[in-house]
N, C-alpha and C positions, 0 to 999 in steps of 0.2 A: 862197720855195717849198720850199727844202731843209729849212727849219726846220719846215714844216707836215707833212712826210712822216712823221716819227716819230709825231706826234699822230694822223695818219690811220691808220697801221699799228696803233697801240694801239686805236683805235676798232674796226677790222676784227677784231682779235684778240678783243676783248670780245664782239663780235657772234657770232664763231665759238663761244666758250665758252658763251654764252647758248643758242645753237642746240643745242650738244651736251648741255647740261643738260636742255633741253626734251625732246630725244630720249630721254635716259636716263630721265626721269620717265615718258615715254610707254611705254617698254619695261617699266619696273617695274610701272606700272599695268596694262598689258596682261597681264603675267605674273600679277599678283594676280587680275585678272578671270578669266584662264584657270584658275588654281587654284580660284577660287571657283566657276566654272562646272563644273569637274570634280567638286568636292565636291557641288554641287547635283545633277549628273547621277547621281552615285553614291548619292544619297539621304542625304548627310551634311550636316546643317545647319551653317552657319557659327556657331561659338561665340564669344561675347564674353568672353574670359578676363579676369576682374577682378583676378586675382593677389592681392596683399597686401591689397586692399580687402576681400576676403572672409575674410581670415585671422583678424581678431578674433572672428568668429562661429564659425569652424571650430575654432580653438585654444581659444577660450573654452568651447565645447561639450565638447571633449576634457578640459579641465582640471576643469570641474565634474563631469563624468561620473566621472573617476578619483577625485576627492575624495569623491564620493558612494558609490562601490562598493568601492574598494580597501581603505580602512581598515576598513570593516565586515567584509569577507570575511577579512582577515588576523586579526581578533580574534574571529571566529565560534566558534573552538574554545572560548574562554573562555565565550562566551554559552551554548553548548550544555551545557557541564559545570556551570556555576554557576546558570543560570536554568532550563534544561530538565532538569538533574540527570542527564545522560547519563554513562555510563562513558566514560573517555578513549579507549579503543580503539573503542567504538561511534561516538563523536563524530568521531574521526579518519577512520574508514572512511566515514561519511556525507559528510564534507567532501571526501574524496578522490573519491567518486562524483560529488558536486556539481561539483567543479572539473573532473573529467574530462568530464562531460557538457557543461559550459559550453564547453570547448574543442572537443569533438567537434561541437557544434552549429555551429561556424564553417564546417564543410564544407557543411552544408545552407544556411547563410546566404550563402556565396559562390555556390552554385548558383542560389538564388532571385534573388540580386542580378543575376548575369550573364545569366540566362535570361529573367526575367519583370519584375522591379520596377525594376531600376536601383539605383545606390548611394544616391541621395538618398532615395527612398521607403523603401528598406530601413533606412537609418539613422534616418529619422523614426519608423518603426514600432518599431524596436528601442529607441530612446531612451525612447519612451512606455512600452514594456513594462518597461524597467528601473525607471522611476519608479513604476509600479504595484507592482512587486516590493518596492521599498524601503518604500512606504507600508504594505503588508501586513506586512512584517517589523517595522516600527515598532509596528504595532498589537499584534503578539504580545508586545511588551514593555510597552506602555502599558495594555492591557486585561488584568485579572487572570484573566479567564475563558479567555484564550488561552495561558496558560503555567501550569506547576505551582505550587503554593503554595511560598513561601519556607521555608527550613529552615536549621538550623545543624548541618552534619555533624560539625564539630569538637567539638561538645558531645555527640556520641553520638546525635543525633537522626536517625531514619530519614527519608530524603528520598523523596518521591513522584515517580515518573517522569511523563512526559507522557501524557495520554489520547489516544485516537484522533483526536478533533476538534482538539486542540491540535497534534498532529503533522501533521494535514492542513493546518492554517493555515500552519505552518512550511514544509511542502513546496510549498504553493501559491506562497508568496513566492519560493522557490527556482526554481519553474517559470518565473515571469515574468522573473527575473534571468537564467536560462539562455537564454530567447528573446532577451532584450536583448543578452547577450554574443555570441550566435550571429550577430546582425546587425551589431553595432558593431565587433567585433574584426577581421573580414576586410575591412571596407569603409572604416574611418576613415582609414587612411593613403592609400589609393588615392583617396578622395574629396577629401582635401586636395590631393593632387597634381593632380587634375583641374582645379583652379582656375587652374593655370598652363599656358601654351602651350608644350609641349615642343619645338615647331619653331623657337623663338627662343632666343637666348642668355640673355636676361633670364629667360625662362620656365624654362630648365634650371637657372639659378642659384637661382631662387625655389624650385624643387622641392628642391634640396639644402639650402637654408636651412630649408625647412619641416620636413624630417626632423630637423634639429638642434633646432629649437624644439619639435618633438613630444617628443623624448626628454628635453629639458630640463624641460618642463612635467610630463612623466610622473614624473620623479624628485622634483620639487618637490611634486607632489600626493601621492606616496608618503610623503614625510617629514612633510608636514602631517597626513596621515591617521594615520600611525603615532605621532604625538605628541598633537596637539590632540584629534582625534576619539576616539582610543583612551583618552585621559585622561578625556574626558567619559563614555565608556561604563563605564570601570572604577572611576572615583573619584567621579562624581556620581550618575548613574543611567542605566540602559540605555534608558529611554524617550527621554530627551533626547539621549543618545548616538547613537540611531538616527534620531531626528527631524531632527537637523542634516544627516546625509548624505542623507536623503530630500528635504529642502529644497534642498540643493545639486543633487540630481538633477533636481528641478523647474526650477531655474535653468538647468541644462544644456539641458532641453527648450526653454525660452523663448529662450535665446541662439541655439540652432540655428535655430529658425523665424524669428527676427528677420532673419537673413541670407538668407532664401529668394530674394528678388529679385536678389541678387548672384551666386548660385551658378550654376556651369556644371553642367548635368545631362546626363551622358553616357548616352545611351539603351542599353539592353542589346542586345548583339550576338550572344547565344547563348553558352551555357556551353561552356568548353573541355572539360568532362567528356563532352559529346556527341561532340565531335571525337575524344577519346581512344577512346570506344567504337567509333566508326566505323572507326578505324585497326585496332583489334584484331579487329573482325568481318571487315573486308576482308582482313586478313592471314590469318585463319583460313580464309576461303573459298578463298584462293589458295595455301594451304600446299603443294599438290602441284606448283605451277608452279616451274620453275627460275628462279634469280636471273639477271637480265640481266648481260651481260659488262661493260657500261659504264653509268654513271649517266645518260647521255643517253637511254637507253631508258625511263627512269622518267617518270611524268606530272608535269611541273614547269612549269605555266603561268606567264606573267609575274606578278611580285608587284606588286599594285596598291595595297596599303595604304601610306599615308604615315606611319602611327603605329606599325605593327608591323614590326620589323626582319626581313629575310629571313635565315633561318638557313642556314648553309652545310651541305652534306652531310657526314655522318660515317659511318665504316665500322663502327661498333659496332651491335649488335643488328640485323644485316642481315636477320634473319627478318622484321622489320617492313617492310622495303623492298618485300615482295611486295604490300603494300596499295597501292603506287603503280605496280605493273606494269600497263601498258596491254594487257589481253588482248583477243582478237577479240570476245568477248561484251560488252565494256565500251562503252557509248555516251556520247557527248558531246552537250552542248546545241548550239544553233545557232551560238553564238559560238565554239565549238571550244576554249574555255578553262575550261569548267565541266563537272564530271561529272554525268551524268544520274541516277546512283544513287550518292550519297556513301557508302553502306554497302557498296559493292563496289569503288569506285575512289576513292582519296584522293590528295592532292597530296603532294609531297616535303616541303613546309612542315609539313603536318599530321603526317607521319611523324616529322620531326625534333623536333616539339614533344613527341610521346610519348617519343622517345628521351631528350629532355631530362629528363623526369620519371623515366624509368627509371634514368638515371645518378645522379640526385640521391637516389633512395630509399635506397641503402646508407648514404650520408653522413647522411641524415636519420634513419635508424633508430638510428645511434649516438648521436644527441642524446636519445633516449628515456631512456637510463640517466642521462645528465647531468641531465635534468629530474627524474628520480627522486631524485637526490641533493638538489636544491633543495627538493623536496617534503618529504622526510623531515626535512631540517634545519629548515625553517620550522615544521613541526608540533611537533617535540620540543624546539626551543629555547624555545617558549612554555611547555611543561611543565617544562623545566629551570629557567626563570626563576622559576616559581612556588615553587621550593624553594631559592631563594637569598635573600640579604639585598639587597633592592632599595631600601633607604633611601639618601637623599642626605645624607650628613653627619649633623648633629644636628637637621635641620629637620623630621624626621618625614614628609617627602614620600617616597612610594614610586613608583618607575618602574613604569608598567603592564607586565605580563608580555608583552603583545602588541606592545610598542613597540620591541623590540630589532632589528626589521627596519630601523629608521631608520639603523643603523650600516652596513648593507648599502647603502642608498640614498645615504648620505653619501659612502661610498667611491666609488660610481659618479659622483656629481656632481663630486667633486674630481678623479677620475682621468681622465674622458673629455676635458675640455679640455686637460689636461697631455699626454695621449696624442696628441691630434689636433694640437696646436700645437708640441710639443717633440719627442716621441719619433718620430712618423711622419716629420717632415722629416729627422731625424738618420738614421733607418733608410733613408730614400729615397736619401740620398747614398751609403750603403754598398751597398745591394742593387740600386739602380736601378729598384725597383718603385714604381709610383704610390702604393700604400698602405703603403709601407715593407716590409711582409710580405704574403704572399698571404692571402686570406680563410681558406683551409684551415689555414694556419699559425696564424692568429689563433684559430680555433676550437680547434685542438689545444692551444694554451697554456691556454685556458679549461678544457679537459678535464683537463689535468695539475693545475691548481689545484683542480678539484673533488675529486680524490683527496686533495690536501693538506687541503682543507676537512674531509673526513671524519676524517682522522688527527688534526687539531687538535681537532675536536669530541669524539672518543673520549678524547683525553688530558685534556681539560677535565672531562668527565663522570667519568673515573676519579679525578681529583683531588677532585672534589666528593664522591664516595662515600667517599673515604679520610678526609675531615675529619669530626670529631664535631660541630662547630658549622657553621651555614650560612655558606658563603663568599660573598664579594662577587659581585654580579650582573655586574660588569664583567669577570669571567673569561670571560663569553660573548661579549665584543666581538671577540676575535681570529678566532673561527670565522666571524662575520658579515662581518668585513673581508675575509678571504680569499675568502669566497663572493661578496662584491661585486666583487673583482678577477676572479674566475672568470666572473661574469656580464658584466662589461665586455668580456671577450674572447669568450666562447662565445656568449652570448645575442645580443648586438648583432652579432657576426660571423655567426651563422646568419641573422639577419634580413636583413642586407645580402647575404649569399651567395645566399639564395633570390631576393631582389629582382633581383639582377644576372643570375642564371643563367636565370631564366624570361623568355621574350619578353613584350612589353608586354601582350598580350591575356591573359596568364596570371598577372598580378600578384595578383589576388584569390586565385588558387590558392596562390601563394607565402605569402600571409598565413594562409590556412587550413591549409597544411601545417605551418607553425610551431606553431600552436595544437593541431593534431592530435597532434603529438609530446607536447605537454603533457598532452593528454587521456589518451593511452595510458599515460603515466608516472603520472598520478593513479590510474588503475584498477590499474596494476601495484603502486603504492605501497599502496593499500588491501588488495590481495590479499596482499602480502608481510607487512604488519602483522598481518593475521589469521592467516596461517600461522605466523609466528614466535611470536606470542603463544600460540597453542594448542600449539605443539611445544616451546617452551622456557620460556615464562613470563617472558621478558626484559622485556616491555613491560607491567609491572604498573601498576595505578592509582597506587600510590605508587612513585616512581622509585627510592627507597632499597631497595625489595624486589625491583626488577628489575635488568636489566643492559643499560641503554641504550648503555653504552660498547661492549659486544660487538656490539650491533646496528649501531652506527656503523661498526665495523670490517668487518662483513660487507658493508655498503653500500659502503664504501671499496674492498673487494676486487672487488666487482662493477664499480665505476668503473675500477679498474685493468685488468681484462680488457677492458672496453669501450674503453679507450684504445688497446690493441693492435689491436682490431678497427677503430677509426677510422683508425689509421695505415695499415692495409692498404687501406681504402676510399679514403683520400686519395691514396695512391700510384697507385691504379687510375683515379681520376677524371680526366676530360678536360674542360677548360673549354670552354664554348660559344663558337662563333665565328659572326659574321655574314659575309655575302658581302663586306663592306667592311672587315672587321677584319683586322689583322695579328697580333693576339693576343687571347686570350680575355678577355671582360669580367670584371673583378674580379681578374685576375691579369696586369695589363699591365706588361711590361718596358719602361721608358722608353727604354733604349738601342735595343731593337728598334723601338719606335714612332718614334723619331727617324730611324732609318735608313730606315724604310718611308715616312716623310713627306718625306724629303729629295729634292730635285730630281735627276734623272739627269744624269750628267756626259756 
């Protein structure tokens, strides 16, 4: 009898465990059913996130798209000056306008995507548009009637410029490429992240890995474009050199549509631009009302979104708080949680989203001059390379003048893993910050390196002018390497800064804001080139007759002043906080985080 008791007790214990497991499963299933029913009641369909199963199509589309467009655009200055016989200043100005308009179109693309079409439809239409643009551009090189007749300017022959019809064909290709860029650039990162469930740990890890793969494929595509494709364009013929990127762009379309059944398609929820306008209009209407003494008097209904974080109240730009003041004339709907007139009464969440944008604008504006440095360097490095010795030894092979950007990309490819795996952990142990240094510090380092880039470029150009014989093209490598380091800090730092500082429903705005800075820099670059050329003659067709070194020094001086401005903006900036955060996103102090998460004694 006594020997049977332990066995009986074990059986009873196993039954209790089984009963508890059954109850736990029932609780979890009931919670999942409740969450699902809540989503259905809210009108949000349950999405089947395929995660990495969809990534071959998403990343494949990105890789082919970059291979198809980046190499072509980076070598377009050579195409315009050698095939269309444009003056270098005119060609540079046209490309600056093209680049600026491409980046400016991202704002319209983000608005259309968020308000009407959704990211999938926007990307589909934009990818097709880019393919059409590449086909037309290829035809301008393949058909003799679409470009001026060839000539030999070195032999004293007068070159004929493009006719009106030929220029119209070129601009038509640019138009379709601009439409494509306007849809692809603000949506591609967000669409890839949509394929992962952000509410699960695996989904969040997948999103982080996706960003790493995105930048990796971007740099690889840049290097292949700057070597293989530019070699075909410069050393074989332009028709083949443009047909290959057009075919790759067609492959991008095919790969994208092959994954259609796997994609999560997040429906448009309304553009945040509309919400911004509502806050500004409501605050203007109530500008004569006094501010409430406490924040509890502001309209702050319960936050119901599971995907968008609730932003904590901040005391900056308090004039915008009037948009959330509940005045006697303001009416609420039957549920008591929704404004009857959103153009008169807004929520605290809406106001904080506008404040978020207002805080970022000064930091963002400092990035325009940084992009200006990159634009000027990429344009005139091509022209510098044309007047150097580009031969490799005694082989007779010449490096294409548009391929020197590969040293920039190679620096990025080698530095990013080293920075992420070695430098960040070492800095984390010293500073206690999750990223080693804050995002603003990272951007600031990039801005310092942009000043160094211009100084190095000016010194190299001064040395080139001093020599009687053409110097080796490898003198141009140091300025490209320093520019690569600057980009690794400033460009990637800005992308991550905008992504982390904007709430989830404004991520497409974050992407558009980055490219908007590029757009304004391109327009400013074209204007500066035109003014400097007319006022000083430094930017002559033959660089030996100009003073590009002085132009680089002026650009470097502008970057130095911009650095001081950025430091002032960074010291004023206040990182965003959510209601659950102890520290602002992107500037997390691990010591503070650990103390905040520790159990009370």
